[in-house]
KOLLOSE-171491 format. One record per atom (N, C-alpha, C): atom name; x, y, z; residue number from 1; chain. Coordinates in nm, 2 decimals, padded with zeros to 4 digits. Layout:
BEGIN
+------+--------+--------+--------+-----+------+
: site :     xx :     yy :     zz : pos : unit :
+------+--------+--------+--------+-----+------+
:   CA :      X :      Y :      Z : NUM :    A :
...
+------+--------+--------+--------+-----+------+
***
This chain:
BEGIN
+------+--------+--------+--------+-----+------+
: site :     xx :     yy :     zz : pos : unit :
+------+--------+--------+--------+-----+------+
:    N :  09.75 :  11.17 :  10.76 :   1 :    A :
:   CA :  09.78 :  11.08 :  10.82 :   1 :    A :
:    C :  09.66 :  11.03 :  10.93 :   1 :    A :
:    N :  09.65 :  10.90 :  10.93 :   2 :    A :
:   CA :  09.54 :  10.86 :  11.04 :   2 :    A :
:    C :  09.60 :  10.80 :  11.16 :   2 :    A :
:    N :  09.53 :  10.81 :  11.26 :   3 :    A :
:   CA :  09.58 :  10.74 :  11.39 :   3 :    A :
:    C :  09.47 :  10.63 :  11.44 :   3 :    A :
:    N :  09.53 :  10.52 :  11.46 :   4 :    A :
:   CA :  09.46 :  10.42 :  11.52 :   4 :    A :
:    C :  09.50 :  10.39 :  11.66 :   4 :    A :
:    N :  09.40 :  10.39 :  11.75 :   5 :    A :
:   CA :  09.43 :  10.38 :  11.89 :   5 :    A :
:    C :  09.37 :  10.24 :  11.94 :   5 :    A :
:    N :  09.44 :  10.17 :  12.01 :   6 :    A :
:   CA :  09.40 :  10.05 :  12.07 :   6 :    A :
:    C :  09.42 :  10.06 :  12.22 :   6 :    A :
:    N :  09.31 :  10.01 :  12.29 :   7 :    A :
:   CA :  09.32 :  10.02 :  12.44 :   7 :    A :
:    C :  09.32 :  09.87 :  12.49 :   7 :    A :
:    N :  09.41 :  09.85 :  12.57 :   8 :    A :
:   CA :  09.41 :  09.71 :  12.64 :   8 :    A :
:    C :  09.44 :  09.74 :  12.79 :   8 :    A :
:    N :  09.40 :  09.63 :  12.87 :   9 :    A :
:   CA :  09.41 :  09.67 :  13.01 :   9 :    A :
:    C :  09.56 :  09.65 :  13.06 :   9 :    A :
:    N :  09.60 :  09.70 :  13.17 :  10 :    A :
:   CA :  09.73 :  09.70 :  13.22 :  10 :    A :
:    C :  09.80 :  09.57 :  13.23 :  10 :    A :
:    N :  09.71 :  09.46 :  13.28 :  11 :    A :
:   CA :  09.77 :  09.32 :  13.28 :  11 :    A :
:    C :  09.79 :  09.27 :  13.13 :  11 :    A :
:    N :  09.70 :  09.31 :  13.03 :  12 :    A :
:   CA :  09.71 :  09.26 :  12.89 :  12 :    A :
:    C :  09.84 :  09.33 :  12.85 :  12 :    A :
:    N :  09.88 :  09.44 :  12.88 :  13 :    A :
:   CA :  10.00 :  09.51 :  12.84 :  13 :    A :
:    C :  10.12 :  09.44 :  12.88 :  13 :    A :
:    N :  10.12 :  09.41 :  13.02 :  14 :    A :
:   CA :  10.23 :  09.32 :  13.07 :  14 :    A :
:    C :  10.24 :  09.20 :  13.03 :  14 :    A :
:    N :  10.13 :  09.13 :  12.99 :  15 :    A :
:   CA :  10.13 :  09.01 :  12.92 :  15 :    A :
:    C :  10.21 :  09.02 :  12.78 :  15 :    A :
:    N :  10.16 :  09.14 :  12.71 :  16 :    A :
:   CA :  10.21 :  09.17 :  12.57 :  16 :    A :
:    C :  10.38 :  09.20 :  12.58 :  16 :    A :
:    N :  10.42 :  09.27 :  12.69 :  17 :    A :
:   CA :  10.57 :  09.28 :  12.71 :  17 :    A :
:    C :  10.64 :  09.17 :  12.72 :  17 :    A :
:    N :  10.57 :  09.05 :  12.76 :  18 :    A :
:   CA :  10.64 :  08.92 :  12.77 :  18 :    A :
:    C :  10.66 :  08.88 :  12.64 :  18 :    A :
:    N :  10.56 :  08.90 :  12.53 :  19 :    A :
:   CA :  10.58 :  08.86 :  12.42 :  19 :    A :
:    C :  10.65 :  08.94 :  12.30 :  19 :    A :
:    N :  10.66 :  09.06 :  12.32 :  20 :    A :
:   CA :  10.73 :  09.16 :  12.23 :  20 :    A :
:    C :  10.83 :  09.26 :  12.30 :  20 :    A :
:    N :  10.93 :  09.30 :  12.25 :  21 :    A :
:   CA :  11.02 :  09.39 :  12.30 :  21 :    A :
:    C :  10.95 :  09.51 :  12.36 :  21 :    A :
:    N :  10.88 :  09.58 :  12.26 :  22 :    A :
:   CA :  10.79 :  09.68 :  12.30 :  22 :    A :
:    C :  10.65 :  09.64 :  12.22 :  22 :    A :
:    N :  10.55 :  09.65 :  12.28 :  23 :    A :
:   CA :  10.40 :  09.63 :  12.23 :  23 :    A :
:    C :  10.39 :  09.73 :  12.11 :  23 :    A :
:    N :  10.42 :  09.86 :  12.13 :  24 :    A :
:   CA :  10.39 :  09.98 :  12.04 :  24 :    A :
:    C :  10.47 :  09.92 :  11.91 :  24 :    A :
:    N :  10.60 :  09.89 :  11.92 :  25 :    A :
:   CA :  10.67 :  09.83 :  11.80 :  25 :    A :
:    C :  10.61 :  09.73 :  11.75 :  25 :    A :
:    N :  10.57 :  09.63 :  11.81 :  26 :    A :
:   CA :  10.51 :  09.51 :  11.76 :  26 :    A :
:    C :  10.38 :  09.56 :  11.67 :  26 :    A :
:    N :  10.30 :  09.63 :  11.73 :  27 :    A :
:   CA :  10.18 :  09.67 :  11.67 :  27 :    A :
:    C :  10.22 :  09.75 :  11.54 :  27 :    A :
:    N :  10.29 :  09.84 :  11.54 :  28 :    A :
:   CA :  10.34 :  09.91 :  11.42 :  28 :    A :
:    C :  10.39 :  09.82 :  11.31 :  28 :    A :
:    N :  10.48 :  09.72 :  11.33 :  29 :    A :
:   CA :  10.52 :  09.64 :  11.24 :  29 :    A :
:    C :  10.42 :  09.55 :  11.19 :  29 :    A :
:    N :  10.31 :  09.52 :  11.26 :  30 :    A :
:   CA :  10.22 :  09.43 :  11.21 :  30 :    A :
:    C :  10.12 :  09.50 :  11.13 :  30 :    A :
:    N :  10.07 :  09.61 :  11.17 :  31 :    A :
:   CA :  10.01 :  09.72 :  11.08 :  31 :    A :
:    C :  10.08 :  09.75 :  10.94 :  31 :    A :
:    N :  10.21 :  09.78 :  10.95 :  32 :    A :
:   CA :  10.29 :  09.80 :  10.84 :  32 :    A :
:    C :  10.29 :  09.69 :  10.74 :  32 :    A :
:    N :  10.32 :  09.57 :  10.79 :  33 :    A :
:   CA :  10.31 :  09.45 :  10.72 :  33 :    A :
:    C :  10.17 :  09.41 :  10.64 :  33 :    A :
:    N :  10.08 :  09.43 :  10.73 :  34 :    A :
:   CA :  09.95 :  09.42 :  10.67 :  34 :    A :
:    C :  09.91 :  09.50 :  10.56 :  34 :    A :
:    N :  09.94 :  09.64 :  10.58 :  35 :    A :
:   CA :  09.92 :  09.74 :  10.47 :  35 :    A :
:    C :  09.99 :  09.72 :  10.35 :  35 :    A :
:    N :  10.13 :  09.66 :  10.36 :  36 :    A :
:   CA :  10.20 :  09.62 :  10.24 :  36 :    A :
:    C :  10.13 :  09.52 :  10.17 :  36 :    A :
:    N :  10.08 :  09.41 :  10.23 :  37 :    A :
:   CA :  10.01 :  09.31 :  10.16 :  37 :    A :
:    C :  09.90 :  09.36 :  10.08 :  37 :    A :
:    N :  09.82 :  09.45 :  10.15 :  38 :    A :
:   CA :  09.69 :  09.50 :  10.11 :  38 :    A :
:    C :  09.73 :  09.58 :  09.97 :  38 :    A :
:    N :  09.83 :  09.67 :  09.98 :  39 :    A :
:   CA :  09.87 :  09.75 :  09.88 :  39 :    A :
:    C :  09.91 :  09.67 :  09.76 :  39 :    A :
:    N :  09.99 :  09.56 :  09.78 :  40 :    A :
:   CA :  10.04 :  09.49 :  09.67 :  40 :    A :
:    C :  09.93 :  09.42 :  09.59 :  40 :    A :
:    N :  09.83 :  09.37 :  09.67 :  41 :    A :
:   CA :  09.70 :  09.32 :  09.61 :  41 :    A :
:    C :  09.61 :  09.41 :  09.53 :  41 :    A :
:    N :  09.61 :  09.53 :  09.58 :  42 :    A :
:   CA :  09.54 :  09.65 :  09.51 :  42 :    A :
:    C :  09.60 :  09.68 :  09.38 :  42 :    A :
:    N :  09.75 :  09.69 :  09.40 :  43 :    A :
:   CA :  09.82 :  09.73 :  09.28 :  43 :    A :
:    C :  09.81 :  09.63 :  09.17 :  43 :    A :
:    N :  09.80 :  09.51 :  09.21 :  44 :    A :
:   CA :  09.79 :  09.39 :  09.09 :  44 :    A :
:    C :  09.66 :  09.39 :  09.03 :  44 :    A :
:    N :  09.55 :  09.43 :  09.11 :  45 :    A :
:   CA :  09.42 :  09.44 :  09.07 :  45 :    A :
:    C :  09.41 :  09.57 :  08.96 :  45 :    A :
:    N :  09.47 :  09.67 :  09.01 :  46 :    A :
:   CA :  09.48 :  09.80 :  08.93 :  46 :    A :
:    C :  09.55 :  09.77 :  08.80 :  46 :    A :
:    N :  09.66 :  09.71 :  08.81 :  47 :    A :
:   CA :  09.74 :  09.69 :  08.68 :  47 :    A :
:    C :  09.66 :  09.59 :  08.58 :  47 :    A :
:    N :  09.62 :  09.49 :  08.62 :  48 :    A :
:   CA :  09.52 :  09.41 :  08.54 :  48 :    A :
:    C :  09.42 :  09.49 :  08.47 :  48 :    A :
:    N :  09.33 :  09.56 :  08.55 :  49 :    A :
:   CA :  09.23 :  09.64 :  08.51 :  49 :    A :
:    C :  09.27 :  09.75 :  08.39 :  49 :    A :
:    N :  09.37 :  09.82 :  08.43 :  50 :    A :
:   CA :  09.42 :  09.92 :  08.35 :  50 :    A :
:    C :  09.47 :  09.86 :  08.22 :  50 :    A :
:    N :  09.54 :  09.75 :  08.21 :  51 :    A :
:   CA :  09.61 :  09.69 :  08.09 :  51 :    A :
:    C :  09.49 :  09.64 :  08.02 :  51 :    A :
:    N :  09.38 :  09.59 :  08.08 :  52 :    A :
:   CA :  09.27 :  09.53 :  07.99 :  52 :    A :
:    C :  09.18 :  09.65 :  07.94 :  52 :    A :
:    N :  09.20 :  09.75 :  08.00 :  53 :    A :
:   CA :  09.10 :  09.87 :  07.95 :  53 :    A :
:    C :  09.17 :  09.98 :  07.88 :  53 :    A :
:    N :  09.29 :  09.97 :  07.87 :  54 :    A :
:   CA :  09.37 :  10.09 :  07.81 :  54 :    A :
:    C :  09.38 :  10.21 :  07.89 :  54 :    A :
:    N :  09.39 :  10.19 :  08.02 :  55 :    A :
:   CA :  09.38 :  10.31 :  08.11 :  55 :    A :
:    C :  09.52 :  10.32 :  08.16 :  55 :    A :
:    N :  09.57 :  10.46 :  08.15 :  56 :    A :
:   CA :  09.70 :  10.49 :  08.22 :  56 :    A :
:    C :  09.70 :  10.49 :  08.37 :  56 :    A :
:    N :  09.79 :  10.42 :  08.42 :  57 :    A :
:   CA :  09.81 :  10.41 :  08.57 :  57 :    A :
:    C :  09.86 :  10.55 :  08.62 :  57 :    A :
:    N :  09.82 :  10.58 :  08.72 :  58 :    A :
:   CA :  09.88 :  10.69 :  08.82 :  58 :    A :
:    C :  10.02 :  10.65 :  08.84 :  58 :    A :
:    N :  10.09 :  10.77 :  08.87 :  59 :    A :
:   CA :  10.24 :  10.75 :  08.92 :  59 :    A :
:    C :  10.24 :  10.74 :  09.07 :  59 :    A :
:    N :  10.31 :  10.63 :  09.12 :  60 :    A :
:   CA :  10.35 :  10.61 :  09.27 :  60 :    A :
:    C :  10.23 :  10.53 :  09.32 :  60 :    A :
:    N :  10.26 :  10.46 :  09.42 :  61 :    A :
:   CA :  10.18 :  10.35 :  09.49 :  61 :    A :
:    C :  10.06 :  10.41 :  09.56 :  61 :    A :
:    N :  10.08 :  10.51 :  09.62 :  62 :    A :
:   CA :  09.96 :  10.59 :  09.69 :  62 :    A :
:    C :  09.86 :  10.63 :  09.59 :  62 :    A :
:    N :  09.92 :  10.69 :  09.48 :  63 :    A :
:   CA :  09.81 :  10.74 :  09.38 :  63 :    A :
:    C :  09.75 :  10.63 :  09.31 :  63 :    A :
:    N :  09.83 :  10.52 :  09.30 :  64 :    A :
:   CA :  09.76 :  10.41 :  09.25 :  64 :    A :
:    C :  09.64 :  10.34 :  09.35 :  64 :    A :
:    N :  09.68 :  10.34 :  09.45 :  65 :    A :
:   CA :  09.57 :  10.31 :  09.55 :  65 :    A :
:    C :  09.45 :  10.38 :  09.54 :  65 :    A :
:    N :  09.47 :  10.51 :  09.54 :  66 :    A :
:   CA :  09.34 :  10.61 :  09.53 :  66 :    A :
:    C :  09.28 :  10.58 :  09.39 :  66 :    A :
:    N :  09.35 :  10.56 :  09.27 :  67 :    A :
:   CA :  09.29 :  10.53 :  09.14 :  67 :    A :
:    C :  09.21 :  10.42 :  09.15 :  67 :    A :
:    N :  09.26 :  10.30 :  09.23 :  68 :    A :
:   CA :  09.17 :  10.18 :  09.22 :  68 :    A :
:    C :  09.05 :  10.21 :  09.29 :  68 :    A :
:    N :  09.04 :  10.30 :  09.38 :  69 :    A :
:   CA :  08.92 :  10.32 :  09.46 :  69 :    A :
:    C :  08.82 :  10.41 :  09.37 :  69 :    A :
:    N :  08.89 :  10.51 :  09.30 :  70 :    A :
:   CA :  08.84 :  10.59 :  09.21 :  70 :    A :
:    C :  08.75 :  10.54 :  09.10 :  70 :    A :
:    N :  08.84 :  10.44 :  09.04 :  71 :    A :
:   CA :  08.77 :  10.37 :  08.93 :  71 :    A :
:    C :  08.66 :  10.26 :  08.96 :  71 :    A :
:    N :  08.64 :  10.24 :  09.11 :  72 :    A :
:   CA :  08.56 :  10.16 :  09.15 :  72 :    A :
:    C :  08.59 :  10.00 :  09.13 :  72 :    A :
:    N :  08.71 :  09.98 :  09.11 :  73 :    A :
:   CA :  08.75 :  09.84 :  09.09 :  73 :    A :
:    C :  08.78 :  09.76 :  09.22 :  73 :    A :
:    N :  08.79 :  09.84 :  09.36 :  74 :    A :
:   CA :  08.82 :  09.78 :  09.48 :  74 :    A :
:    C :  08.73 :  09.85 :  09.57 :  74 :    A :
:    N :  08.68 :  09.78 :  09.68 :  75 :    A :
:   CA :  08.61 :  09.83 :  09.77 :  75 :    A :
:    C :  08.66 :  09.81 :  09.92 :  75 :    A :
:    N :  08.62 :  09.89 :  10.01 :  76 :    A :
:   CA :  08.67 :  09.86 :  10.15 :  76 :    A :
:    C :  08.60 :  09.72 :  10.19 :  76 :    A :
:    N :  08.68 :  09.65 :  10.29 :  77 :    A :
:   CA :  08.63 :  09.52 :  10.34 :  77 :    A :
:    C :  08.49 :  09.54 :  10.39 :  77 :    A :
:    N :  08.45 :  09.66 :  10.46 :  78 :    A :
:   CA :  08.33 :  09.67 :  10.53 :  78 :    A :
:    C :  08.23 :  09.68 :  10.41 :  78 :    A :
:    N :  08.26 :  09.74 :  10.29 :  79 :    A :
:   CA :  08.17 :  09.75 :  10.18 :  79 :    A :
:    C :  08.14 :  09.62 :  10.12 :  79 :    A :
:    N :  08.26 :  09.54 :  10.10 :  80 :    A :
:   CA :  08.25 :  09.39 :  10.05 :  80 :    A :
:    C :  08.15 :  09.30 :  10.14 :  80 :    A :
:    N :  08.16 :  09.32 :  10.27 :  81 :    A :
:   CA :  08.09 :  09.24 :  10.36 :  81 :    A :
:    C :  07.94 :  09.27 :  10.35 :  81 :    A :
:    N :  07.93 :  09.40 :  10.35 :  82 :    A :
:   CA :  07.79 :  09.46 :  10.32 :  82 :    A :
:    C :  07.72 :  09.39 :  10.22 :  82 :    A :
:    N :  07.80 :  09.41 :  10.10 :  83 :    A :
:   CA :  07.74 :  09.33 :  09.97 :  83 :    A :
:    C :  07.72 :  09.20 :  09.98 :  83 :    A :
:    N :  07.80 :  09.12 :  10.05 :  84 :    A :
:   CA :  07.77 :  08.98 :  10.06 :  84 :    A :
:    C :  07.66 :  08.95 :  10.15 :  84 :    A :
:    N :  07.63 :  09.03 :  10.25 :  85 :    A :
:   CA :  07.55 :  09.00 :  10.34 :  85 :    A :
:    C :  07.39 :  09.04 :  10.30 :  85 :    A :
:    N :  07.41 :  09.14 :  10.18 :  86 :    A :
:   CA :  07.28 :  09.19 :  10.13 :  86 :    A :
:    C :  07.28 :  09.18 :  09.97 :  86 :    A :
:    N :  07.29 :  09.03 :  09.92 :  87 :    A :
:   CA :  07.29 :  09.02 :  09.78 :  87 :    A :
:    C :  07.16 :  09.08 :  09.72 :  87 :    A :
:    N :  07.17 :  09.13 :  09.60 :  88 :    A :
:   CA :  07.06 :  09.18 :  09.51 :  88 :    A :
:    C :  06.99 :  09.10 :  09.46 :  88 :    A :
+------+--------+--------+--------+-----+------+
***
């Protein structure tokens, strides 16, 4: 399990409380929703790649995400940005 910590000022937190029932719940929900979208995209890329290349897919979404990285068919956003800024 990974932990992501975000620090905001006390005033920013108060402003956030105006917009959300609890800022912590809002952040958790936002991250969860973004992770879900990313996983769905990764799984679609993996399924296409495996079908086109006769590769058996791992069982379970978490294992499939790891398989996509292991096969080199996806990269982190940082890796993609680096490749775009330094074309060969």
